[in-house]
N, C-alpha and C positions, 0 to 999 in steps of 0.2 A: 190435557184435560180430556177426558172421555165424553162422546156424545154417544147417546142411543137413540135410535130413531124408533118408533115404536106406536102402538096404540093401547089404550087401556085394557080393552076387552081381550085382547090377543093373551091366550095361557101362555104361549113362548116368551112372549115380551115380559109378563110376570115374573116368568122363572129368571130371567136376566135381571130384572129389577130387585128381585129377593136376593141374589147374590150380590149385587152390587151394594144392598143395604147390610147385609151380612158382613161383608167384608170393609165395611165402611169407607167405600170408594165415594169421591164427589165426582158427580158428572154431570151432563147438560143431557135434560130429557126433551127430545123433539117429538111431538105428536104428529104422526102423519097418516091420516084414518084413510082408508081406501075410498077412492072417489073423489078426493079432493085435489087441489092443485099441488098442493105440499108434497103429495106422493112422488110427483116427478123429480123431486129433489133426490130421493134415493135411487131414482134410475140414473139420474146423472152421476152419483158418487159411486155406486157400485154395480150398474148397469142391470139390477134385478128389482123387481116391484114386489118386494118381500120385505117383511120385517120378522124377527128384530134384525137391526143393522147397527153394528158397533164400530164406530170411528175413533180411534187412538192415534192420534198424530205424533205424539211423543216416540211410539214405537211403530210408527207408518203401517198400522194394520187397519185393514177396512174387512170386516167379516159379516156375515150371515150365520145362521143355524144357531139356536138357543144352546145346544149342547156344546158346540165348538166354542161360542163365547163364554160360557161357565168355565170351561176348562182353560182357555185362555187367561180369564180373570184369576183363577185359582193359581195358576202357575206364575203368573207376572204381578199379581197384587194381592196373592195370600200372606200368611204369615211365613217370614222368614226364619229359619231355623240356623 
């Protein structure tokens, strides 16, 4: 199962959410708005106070940066030919 740590107003997070929707991938969305206690969770997981953060435990992947996440999703969850 994928987990996306994000907040709604972030355009980079939207880019990742859009790709997840396009690829019809089930995921858990964790809202971690800046300045909240929940934000410490992403520091613990990945070491940065940054979103989006994708956690894919099945593939043992933790990654930041929307472009990298989108590329990862396309390569690993896109249509197989």
